[in-house]
Each structure stands twice: as C-alpha cells, then as structure tokens.
Steps between C-alpha positions, in 0.01 A plus 500: 500500500750571779440275799685739729221737599749779576573517127135571417424863435315662788139592442366848568786671323271780387381586850531867584535600868206728575539821703344515846143622472446823694282508810167636376137422429444313173170414327485131417284204405508140628659280232566169678339303782682177585374256767801381705295269719573406862856608579730452800440783744865540590614622842449813708725575797611137512149355495356297213201666334208296361474440124311765304343523155677752276428679175747675265368829356666695218418858409576665163600863545336735252766774474825324594689297243805279455802664338726368227880485504514870410271601785202570276153416629322219315136600508391156381661345811341639813658417836347232715506488880395188696429396856406180685205531734392275785134416448248531784122495532337839419404534866867577571463869418857593588663230288705646214327274246157639590626860491638426152176341386291799613736732311458293182124440534378789718133437413525129585373401157683164492439396860866423581559290188860594418488327163264773376744784570704485180512853357386659824639853531680635805772736620824352632729675746855370461758475778869415507639212701862405546605134510855361492645833399259562212195726489176366350169658409204342676129564533422710806128545457221452247203737491196533273541691175223759475412616149458880480587791278854483626511118497367365171407137444816290486607338171449127447766250605796458267641187666382141483231474770509173697282332762615170644310300759602174662144367515477499120850552361525634146820339376534745209521777761727296724748448217527879456576563866873561567687208656568676831126553544421142396739389774293693754185333377655153513613564858140529624427256780198346320678430173509120537192349337371841391345577159829671403708198602279278288510739204880510511500119485266510201205373698152644492424694816142375468597132508369350823742315725466121462328315780748291696372223722692480823605155608383382839773513757608159624454425865844411637383482857 
C-alpha cells in the first residue's frame, strides 16, 4: 500500500453533478430525523447567541430524481432535501420548527414527538440561494399534503429511513450516517459523558457511574 496518501485513488469517482432543482412545489415524505443535540448558537450582529437544540430533517421528493451521467432520471433514486431546525417548546408558535411540525402532523396525532414523523407526507416549496458564487436549492417552506382526487396518496419511501436520538443512540443507525453529519452530532455541547460518547468507547450507556469518595480537604490554616 502506498504510504503517500496523494497516490491513493480518490473516492467518489462515480459521482455525477446534479442539475439545479427548479423552484416549485414538490410532494415529499420525511425520510430521516437526526438529533443534533445542543449546538453552539453562533453570533448575530456581533452578539453571541445562546446554545440551541437542533434537529436535522431530510425529505424524500416523490417526483424528482437523481440523474445519471447521461442526464437520464433514475426513478429508483429520488432526490433528498434536508434542513437543520432550531428546536423550541411548542408554545413558540412562530418558531420555524413548530411551523414545520404542524405541517407534518396537522392533526397533532403524535403530540410533538418528532421521532414518529418518518413517512409523514408534505409539500415542499424550493428556493434558490447563492453562496460563494454558486446557486443552491434550499427548502423555502413546508406545507401539509392534502389527499384529494387531484392529489393521490403518496407512494411509500424508497430510501433508507433513519431516526437517531442522542438519549438512546442506535449505533447501527449512527454508522450509516454520513461523516459530515456525524461531525455535527459530535460537536454537540453535551457530548462529553453522553450515552453516545460511552457507546463510541464501547461502554454501556446504562452502566452507572462509579461512586467516588471525596477526600476531606486538609486544614492548612
């Protein structure tokens, strides 16, 4: 094996650059819900914002697909769009996360339990955003998908549905999460000593912490 890493063949050689998805409304289903934990809040207008819990949501589009090297749609590979949401209590009606939840569970069946929303149907409005000279397709809005004569029931998910929570991390799911998303999870501010940290060390997350007797401080007075 070559020890000069520059001589190793690059991975991802079969990657095909995908065309920019048009601005439109697309029927979709939720395919992934990934708990990112407590994340740094960043800055706004030069002021430090408080940490905030985040969740990563991925939607599988029903009628938009990846294309191969010849530009042909691959109907077994639907396009996915994702977004990170700041999580707030349901009382915060104007928070984006709560608007999203109501779109995905308009009847309130799951009482704000995001982990139950895999397969939930919705309609996604896409928008274009330019960054560093390149235009990207982002999620502009998510609204409920209403079944009617014109809007039939959506087909089942084609992709590998995933739910990952930090309270009870499923390591089989974690191992399937792409590295860039794992890095986000590991950056959460409560990672140290967490069930995930213990699982990554091969420890049981249910193992209680050993009792440590503190030594009496000596009186040097």
